[in-house]
C-alpha angles and dihedrals in degrees: 000000000000122000134167149219091278095058113123142173112263110250117201090210088074091068091075103035121137117234125204119228113179090335097311122109124230132176114253095259091047099047108109141152129205121275084230092061114125092231093056096042100041113002086249106162148065132250146185136204111221135190125218114202125171089348094305131109108237115228091349094158093056091047093050091047089057094043096051092041090053092048090051090051088055090047088241124143108213087207100222134068125257089252092053091048092050089050090053092050093047093045090052091052091048091050087057093044089236124165112153142002089043128139117194127200110205113192129182121184129182091254139244122340127219087225136356101280136118102237108111090212092074092061107120103185139050116268118292112241117195125182117190115182118187137176098248131150128170117259115260088225090062093049094047108032098031135210140279123237133203123200108234132203091236108101134207100247138221117281091244089063099042118338108236090205089070114091093206132159088247099095104149091120091059094039091055089051091048092051093051092049092048091050088053090054096251129130098230141000126257109210130202128212122242090273095053097256121131111270114169144296126277094260106004140041121257131226134175131199119219123175093336095314125113116220130189131168124282087258092233094119105034140072116275092258116207095202088043090057091044092055092049090053091046090054091052093047091051096044095249109145108243129183135188102207148130114275136161138231089262088065089049095050090051095046121125092217140353138193144175130224135209142143094259103048099019103205120002127176124242113213103175138028122187091342093308112124108221123233135049112293088230092058125087093231101058106140090004139089107290130219098257092048089051090050091050090051090053093047090050094050091047090053091048091054093044094052095038104035120182115264 
């Protein structure tokens, strides 16, 4: 049975959460947006996944930088300041008495349309801002035993087709990749760039470890990942050689270790790609979490605690 880095243990507290829509709170079953909303009709909007730890929003400045930059690229005025948006997020978490183990989906769409049509000029309302906080933590099994990837035919495209730097609601490219990987019995999709080099996964960023070096893609064909950038900086701070470069599937199949990164799970090991079990058969971590991946997990958790200390 395949799973993924976003698997979580069902928490009954989520049944009664309050969700913010344009600053007003609604119970989960009552939280609704219009069928004329741009996000529903066209996938016209931007979003972020946030992490609440010890009552603090981890890397909130970096997430808001990406959100507002994406909105500007779509020529969309979010309508409220960064400070006001942070206040809405924090107020929503307080209304739910949330402190830790919380994942937040922040979504901003262009707003309500006069009629179902793509032209932004027929939008008749301010942007729709939705904040969904849930008690969600990654499964320990995922963080320890790792996941399996399958390389799909769906590519990460050129920026003049759909810019991969844009964290938009339009995710059909990644969804198609996810479906193909799931049909192949894998947990997540590994995606190549237009030149055949490794780019990223459908919902996380991908790294390999070769002879003590950490490699990730050039970054030209993937989202500007915040956890990805954090891991690169952690490698540099801890004197682990790290490179952003082009590399092929042959490099992946011969890797000693591999892992993926994302806001939800942080750092999760990859143990198999396209049926190839990673790691040297003479090592004790073939097909298991390796020592560098485990170190990166520890570094990441230490940073989380340092930036979001308990109160």
